[in-house]
C-alpha positions as CSV (number, residue, x, y, z in Angstrom):
1,F,-10.1,-34.8,1.0
2,L,-12.2,-33.6,4.2
3,A,-14.3,-30.3,3.9
4,L,-16.1,-28.8,6.8
5,L,-19.2,-26.8,6.1
6,L,-20.8,-24.2,8.1
7,V,-23.9,-22.5,7.1
8,T,-24.5,-19.6,9.1
9,A,-27.6,-18.4,7.8
10,F,-30.2,-19.5,5.3
11,S,-30.5,-17.4,2.1
12,A,-32.9,-18.1,-0.8
13,A,-30.0,-17.2,-3.0
14,L,-28.1,-20.2,-2.0
15,F,-30.8,-22.3,-3.8
16,G,-31.9,-20.3,-6.7
17,A,-29.6,-17.5,-7.8
18,E,-26.1,-17.8,-9.7
19,K,-23.6,-19.0,-7.3
20,P,-20.1,-17.6,-7.2
21,R,-17.1,-19.6,-8.3
22,L,-15.0,-20.8,-5.2
23,I,-11.3,-21.4,-4.7
24,T,-11.4,-24.7,-2.5
25,R,-7.8,-25.4,-2.3
26,W,-4.6,-23.4,-1.4
27,E,-0.9,-24.2,-1.9
28,N,1.4,-21.8,-0.1
29,F,5.1,-21.0,-0.7
30,T,6.9,-19.6,2.3
31,T,10.5,-19.7,3.7
32,A,9.9,-23.5,4.5
33,N,9.8,-24.4,0.9
34,G,12.1,-21.8,-1.0
35,M,10.7,-18.4,-0.4
36,P,13.6,-15.9,0.6
37,D,11.3,-13.8,2.9
38,P,8.0,-14.2,4.3
39,K,6.6,-10.7,3.0
40,V,5.5,-10.7,-0.6
41,F,4.7,-7.4,-2.1
42,C,3.6,-8.4,-5.5
43,V,2.9,-11.2,-8.0
44,T,2.6,-11.4,-11.7
45,V,1.7,-14.5,-13.9
46,D,3.3,-14.9,-17.4
47,G,2.0,-18.1,-18.7
48,N,3.4,-20.9,-16.6
49,Q,6.0,-18.7,-15.0
50,V,4.9,-16.9,-11.9
51,W,7.0,-13.9,-10.6
52,A,6.9,-12.9,-7.0
53,G,8.4,-9.7,-5.6
54,T,9.5,-10.1,-1.8
55,E,11.3,-7.9,0.8
56,D,14.4,-10.1,-0.2
57,G,14.4,-10.7,-3.8
58,L,12.5,-11.5,-6.9
59,V,11.3,-15.2,-7.2
60,L,10.5,-17.4,-10.0
61,I,8.1,-20.2,-9.3
62,M,7.3,-22.9,-12.0
63,N,5.8,-26.4,-12.0
64,G,4.8,-26.0,-8.4
65,K,8.3,-24.9,-7.0
66,V,10.6,-22.1,-6.4
67,Q,13.0,-22.4,-9.3
68,K,15.2,-19.3,-8.7
69,V,15.6,-16.3,-6.3
70,F,17.4,-13.2,-7.8
71,K,19.1,-10.7,-5.5
72,P,21.3,-7.6,-5.8
73,E,24.4,-10.0,-6.2
74,D,22.7,-11.4,-9.4
75,G,22.2,-7.8,-10.8
76,L,18.8,-7.0,-9.3
77,A,18.7,-3.3,-8.8
78,N,17.4,-3.6,-5.0
79,R,16.4,-6.5,-2.8
80,V,12.9,-5.1,-2.0
81,V,10.6,-5.7,-5.2
82,M,7.4,-3.8,-5.1
83,G,6.0,-4.2,-8.8
84,I,6.7,-6.7,-11.6
85,A,5.5,-6.0,-15.3
86,V,5.7,-8.4,-18.2
87,D,6.3,-7.0,-21.7
88,K,3.7,-9.4,-23.6
89,K,5.8,-9.0,-26.9
90,T,9.3,-10.0,-25.5
91,H,8.3,-11.6,-22.0
92,D,11.1,-9.4,-20.6
93,L,10.5,-8.1,-16.9
94,W,10.5,-4.7,-15.9
95,I,10.8,-4.4,-12.0
96,A,10.1,-1.5,-9.5
97,T,12.3,-1.9,-6.5
98,F,13.4,0.4,-3.5
99,G,16.5,1.2,-5.4
100,G,15.5,1.8,-8.8
101,V,14.1,0.0,-11.9
102,S,15.4,-3.4,-13.3
103,H,15.0,-4.6,-16.8
104,F,15.4,-8.4,-16.7
105,S,16.0,-9.6,-20.5
106,G,17.8,-12.9,-21.6
107,G,18.9,-13.7,-18.0
108,R,20.8,-10.3,-17.4
109,F,19.5,-7.2,-15.7
110,E,19.8,-3.7,-16.8
111,N,19.3,-1.2,-14.0
112,F,18.0,2.4,-14.1
113,H,18.8,4.9,-11.1
114,N,17.7,8.5,-10.3
115,L,21.4,9.7,-10.7
116,T,22.0,7.7,-13.9
117,S,18.8,8.1,-15.8
118,G,15.7,10.3,-16.1
119,L,13.9,8.4,-13.4
120,L,12.3,10.5,-10.9
121,N,13.2,8.8,-7.6
122,D,14.7,5.4,-6.7
123,I,11.9,4.5,-4.4
124,C,9.5,2.7,-6.9
125,Y,6.2,1.1,-5.9
126,G,4.5,0.2,-9.4
127,I,5.2,-0.5,-13.0
128,A,3.6,-1.2,-16.2
129,V,4.3,-1.6,-19.9
130,E,2.3,-0.2,-22.4
131,D,4.4,-0.4,-25.8
132,P,6.5,1.5,-26.5
133,Y,6.6,2.9,-22.9
134,V,7.3,1.7,-19.2
135,W,5.4,3.6,-16.7
136,V,6.7,4.0,-13.3
137,A,5.1,5.1,-10.0
138,T,7.7,6.6,-7.6
139,T,7.5,8.5,-4.4
140,A,8.4,11.9,-6.5
141,G,5.8,11.2,-9.2
142,I,5.6,9.4,-12.6
143,S,8.1,8.4,-14.9
144,R,7.9,7.2,-18.4
145,Y,10.7,5.5,-20.3
146,N,10.5,5.0,-24.0
147,M,12.0,1.4,-24.6
148,Y,12.9,2.4,-28.3
149,T,14.5,5.8,-27.9
150,G,15.7,5.6,-24.3
151,E,14.0,9.0,-23.6
152,W,12.6,9.7,-20.1
153,T,9.4,12.0,-19.3
154,D,8.5,13.0,-15.8
155,W,5.5,14.2,-14.1
156,S,5.6,15.7,-10.8
157,E,3.6,18.3,-8.7
158,K,5.7,21.0,-10.7
159,N,3.9,20.1,-13.9
160,A,1.1,18.1,-13.2
161,P,-2.3,18.4,-10.9
162,F,-0.9,16.4,-8.0
163,H,-2.0,17.3,-4.6
164,E,0.7,14.7,-3.6
165,P,3.4,13.3,-5.8
166,W,3.6,10.0,-4.1
167,T,2.4,7.4,-6.5
168,Y,1.5,3.9,-5.7
169,G,0.2,2.2,-8.8
170,V,-0.2,2.6,-12.7
171,A,-2.8,1.0,-14.8
172,P,-2.8,1.4,-18.6
173,A,-6.4,1.5,-20.2
174,D,-5.4,0.6,-23.9
175,N,-8.8,0.3,-25.3
176,I,-9.9,3.7,-24.0
177,G,-6.7,5.6,-24.7
178,K,-6.0,6.3,-20.9
179,I,-3.5,5.6,-18.1
180,Y,-4.5,5.7,-14.5
181,F,-2.3,6.3,-11.4
182,A,-3.0,5.8,-7.8
183,M,-1.9,8.5,-5.6
184,W,-1.2,8.6,-2.0
185,G,-3.0,11.7,-0.6
186,G,-3.7,12.8,-4.5
187,G,-6.7,10.5,-5.5
188,L,-6.9,9.1,-8.9
189,I,-5.1,10.7,-11.8
190,E,-6.3,9.8,-15.4
191,Y,-3.9,10.5,-18.4
192,D,-5.5,11.0,-21.9
193,K,-2.8,9.8,-24.2
194,A,-4.2,11.6,-27.3
195,Q,-4.5,14.8,-25.5
196,G,-1.5,14.6,-23.4
197,Y,-3.8,16.0,-20.6
198,M,-3.9,14.8,-16.8
199,K,-7.0,15.0,-14.8
200,A,-7.5,14.4,-11.0
201,Y,-10.4,12.6,-9.3
202,T,-10.4,13.3,-5.6
203,D,-12.8,12.9,-2.7
204,P,-15.8,15.3,-3.3
205,D,-16.6,15.5,0.4
206,D,-12.9,16.4,1.5
207,E,-13.2,14.6,4.6
208,M,-10.4,12.2,5.7
209,E,-11.9,10.3,8.4
210,L,-15.4,9.5,7.1
211,V,-17.4,9.1,3.9
212,L,-20.2,11.7,3.5
213,F,-21.5,11.1,-0.2
214,R,-21.3,7.4,-1.0
215,N,-21.5,7.3,-4.7
216,Q,-20.8,10.9,-5.7
217,G,-17.0,10.4,-6.4
218,L,-13.8,8.6,-5.5
219,I,-14.3,7.2,-2.0
220,H,-11.2,8.5,-0.6
221,I,-7.9,10.6,-1.7
222,I,-5.4,7.9,-0.2
223,V,-5.4,5.6,-3.3
224,S,-3.3,2.5,-2.7
225,N,-3.6,0.9,-6.1
226,V,-5.4,0.8,-9.4
227,A,-6.7,-1.6,-11.9
228,Y,-8.3,-1.4,-15.2
229,N,-10.8,-4.0,-16.5
230,P,-10.8,-4.0,-20.3
231,D,-14.0,-6.2,-20.4
232,T,-16.1,-3.8,-18.7
233,K,-14.0,-0.6,-19.4
234,M,-14.1,0.2,-15.6
235,I,-11.4,1.5,-13.5
236,W,-11.2,0.2,-10.0
237,A,-9.4,2.1,-7.3
238,S,-8.4,0.7,-3.8
239,T,-8.2,2.9,-1.0
240,Y,-7.4,2.6,2.8
241,F,-11.2,3.6,3.2
242,G,-12.9,1.4,1.0
243,L,-13.3,0.5,-2.9
244,S,-14.1,2.7,-5.7
245,G,-15.3,1.7,-9.4
246,Y,-15.8,4.3,-12.1
247,D,-17.4,3.2,-15.5
248,G,-16.7,6.7,-17.2
249,R,-20.1,8.3,-16.0
250,N,-20.9,7.0,-12.5
251,W,-19.1,6.1,-9.3
252,H,-19.6,2.6,-7.4
253,N,-18.3,2.6,-4.0
254,Y,-18.2,-0.3,-1.4
255,L,-17.7,-0.2,2.4
256,T,-17.6,-3.0,4.9
257,K,-20.7,-1.7,6.3
258,D,-22.9,-2.0,3.4
259,S,-21.3,-5.0,1.4
260,G,-19.3,-8.1,1.9
261,L,-15.8,-6.5,1.8
262,A,-13.8,-7.9,4.4
263,S,-12.2,-4.6,5.3
264,D,-12.0,-0.9,4.1
265,F,-8.1,-1.2,4.4
266,I,-7.4,-2.2,0.7
267,N,-3.8,-2.8,-0.4
268,A,-4.5,-3.6,-4.2
269,T,-7.5,-4.5,-6.4
270,K,-7.7,-6.6,-9.8
271,S,-10.6,-7.0,-12.2
272,R,-11.4,-9.2,-15.4
273,G,-15.0,-10.0,-16.7
274,D,-17.4,-9.5,-13.7
275,D,-14.7,-10.3,-11.2
276,V,-13.5,-7.5,-8.8
277,W,-10.9,-8.7,-6.2
278,S,-9.8,-6.6,-3.2
279,C,-6.5,-7.3,-1.2
280,T,-7.3,-6.3,2.4
281,D,-5.7,-6.4,5.9
282,K,-8.3,-8.9,6.8
283,G,-8.2,-11.3,3.9
284,L,-8.9,-11.5,0.3
285,S,-12.4,-10.3,-1.1
286,Y,-14.2,-10.9,-4.3
287,L,-17.2,-9.4,-5.9
288,D,-19.3,-10.5,-8.9
289,Y,-20.1,-7.1,-9.9
290,K,-23.1,-8.4,-12.1
291,T,-24.9,-10.3,-9.1
292,N,-23.5,-8.2,-6.2
293,T,-22.5,-11.3,-4.5
294,W,-19.2,-11.2,-2.4
295,V,-16.9,-13.9,-1.2
296,T,-14.0,-13.6,1.3
297,Y,-11.1,-15.9,1.9
298,R,-9.2,-15.9,5.2
299,P,-7.7,-18.3,7.5
300,N,-9.7,-19.5,10.7
301,K,-8.3,-17.9,13.7
302,K,-8.7,-21.0,15.8
303,D,-7.1,-23.7,13.7
304,G,-5.6,-22.1,10.6
305,R,-7.9,-23.9,8.2
306,G,-9.7,-21.9,5.4
307,E,-12.7,-20.0,5.7
308,I,-15.1,-18.9,2.8
309,E,-17.6,-16.5,3.6
310,I,-20.4,-15.6,1.0
311,T,-22.3,-12.6,1.3
312,W,-25.5,-12.9,-0.7
313,P,-27.2,-9.8,-2.5
314,D,-30.0,-10.0,0.3
315,N,-27.3,-9.5,2.9
316,T,-27.3,-13.1,4.3
317,K,-24.0,-15.2,4.7
318,T,-22.8,-18.4,4.2
319,K,-19.7,-19.8,5.6
320,F,-17.6,-22.7,4.4
321,E,-14.4,-24.3,6.1
322,T,-11.9,-25.9,3.8
323,P,-8.8,-27.9,5.0
324,T,-6.2,-25.6,3.4
325,S,-6.0,-21.8,3.6
326,I,-4.6,-18.8,2.3
327,A,-0.9,-18.1,3.8
328,H,-2.1,-14.9,5.8
329,N,-5.1,-12.5,6.1
330,Y,-3.0,-9.6,5.4
331,V,-3.1,-9.6,1.5
332,L,-1.0,-7.3,-0.7
333,N,-1.6,-8.1,-4.3
334,M,-2.8,-10.9,-6.7
335,D,-2.8,-12.1,-10.2
336,F,-4.8,-14.6,-12.3
337,Q,-3.7,-17.7,-13.9
338,G,-6.7,-19.3,-15.8
339,E,-9.4,-19.9,-13.3
340,D,-6.6,-20.1,-10.6
341,I,-5.2,-17.1,-8.6
342,W,-2.0,-16.3,-7.0
343,V,-1.9,-14.0,-3.8
344,A,0.7,-12.1,-2.2
345,T,0.5,-12.0,1.5
346,A,2.5,-10.9,4.5
347,E,3.4,-14.6,5.5
348,G,4.0,-15.9,2.0
349,L,2.7,-16.6,-1.5
350,S,-0.6,-18.5,-2.2
351,H,-1.7,-20.2,-5.1
352,G,-5.5,-20.6,-5.0
353,I,-7.0,-23.6,-7.1
354,R,-10.6,-23.9,-8.4
355,E,-11.9,-27.4,-8.2
356,P,-15.5,-27.5,-9.6
357,Q,-16.3,-30.8,-8.1
358,K,-15.3,-29.9,-4.7
359,E,-17.3,-26.7,-5.1
360,A,-20.4,-28.5,-6.0
361,E,-20.1,-30.8,-3.0
362,L,-20.0,-27.6,-0.6
363,Y,-23.1,-26.2,-2.1
364,A,-24.8,-29.5,-2.2
365,H,-24.2,-30.0,1.5
366,A,-25.2,-26.3,2.2
367,R,-28.6,-27.2,0.7
368,N,-28.9,-30.2,2.9
369,H,-28.0,-28.3,6.2
370,R,-30.1,-25.2,6.2
371,S,-30.2,-24.7,9.9
372,T,-28.5,-21.6,11.4
373,G,-25.3,-22.7,12.7
374,E,-25.6,-26.2,11.6
375,V,-22.2,-28.1,10.9
376,A,-22.0,-30.8,8.2
377,Q,-19.2,-32.9,7.0
378,A,-18.6,-33.7,3.4
379,H,-16.3,-36.7,2.8
380,S,-14.9,-37.7,-0.6
381,Q,-11.8,-39.5,-1.8
382,K,-9.2,-37.5,-3.4
383,G,-9.4,-37.8,-7.1
384,D,-13.1,-38.4,-7.2
């Protein structure tokens, strides 16, 4: 195992404050080892099963290998898979495609289409299971399916406060009794389950090209996806103009110019504990919300090695290079598997692995090489 370390700036934080956990090794799944298409739109982890949605089918990965690819000839509604949700009770899959919704149970597909069900539109982007309902984000609004009664309920601009009906994502917030929806051009929609009432959060400055009021509301009305963190009870909205977090009272917004965020163009976000992850067009960024420390993962443009950039609370930066890298800097989605992560990119699916010993080695060498721009090599045998 060979890791290259580059310390770009000395920071007191590196030697005193809490250090972020690091992903030090990547395993990539591409067309070279079984993926049906390089572009991976989504990934969902269910125990030891990893499900990935690509531009040409649904992929099952287990034990480090592509086990099966499902396509329309196998019963899948459409080859383009945009969202995957797991029913935690049954472990059935609910799949959002560009040709309707597929329910995968017992090795068989059951499909729902606009013309044969209550689904608003066959172009589906996001999906979530919140017993007894399946929520679907479509280009024409939001559809909800009751798994027990078969009843459909729909919301569009005709019966809901949608500036635009185009819906990209859905996030149940079970422990506060709400559901959140990401709307392209319509902001963030909050649905109160007890009241049956929808509320829209939009950009307070009404400016499409810039941010006038940093923390006075949602950072932009073009919301690409949404995630709820049950640990902190915060909702996170990814937009094409930055990241927004809402704790029920206050907004917390982040831009590249005042944080360690890799890019303001964010395709999706995920959050758990103090972790907030942003899938951007220039890499995968991670925020430790408690310490305000950022970590970004991207391929090195020169040699394809992995690059880790830490932005400390004092805005100084530390960079590490690792032998392996995330598959591509254009990141579309991600999910957690213990301390590991799975990342959907434009050129494959990446499995990020945390190695505490290697992480300790990187930080140790950083302490030994404090000079700006100094390069050091860390050698250790694999398995040490």
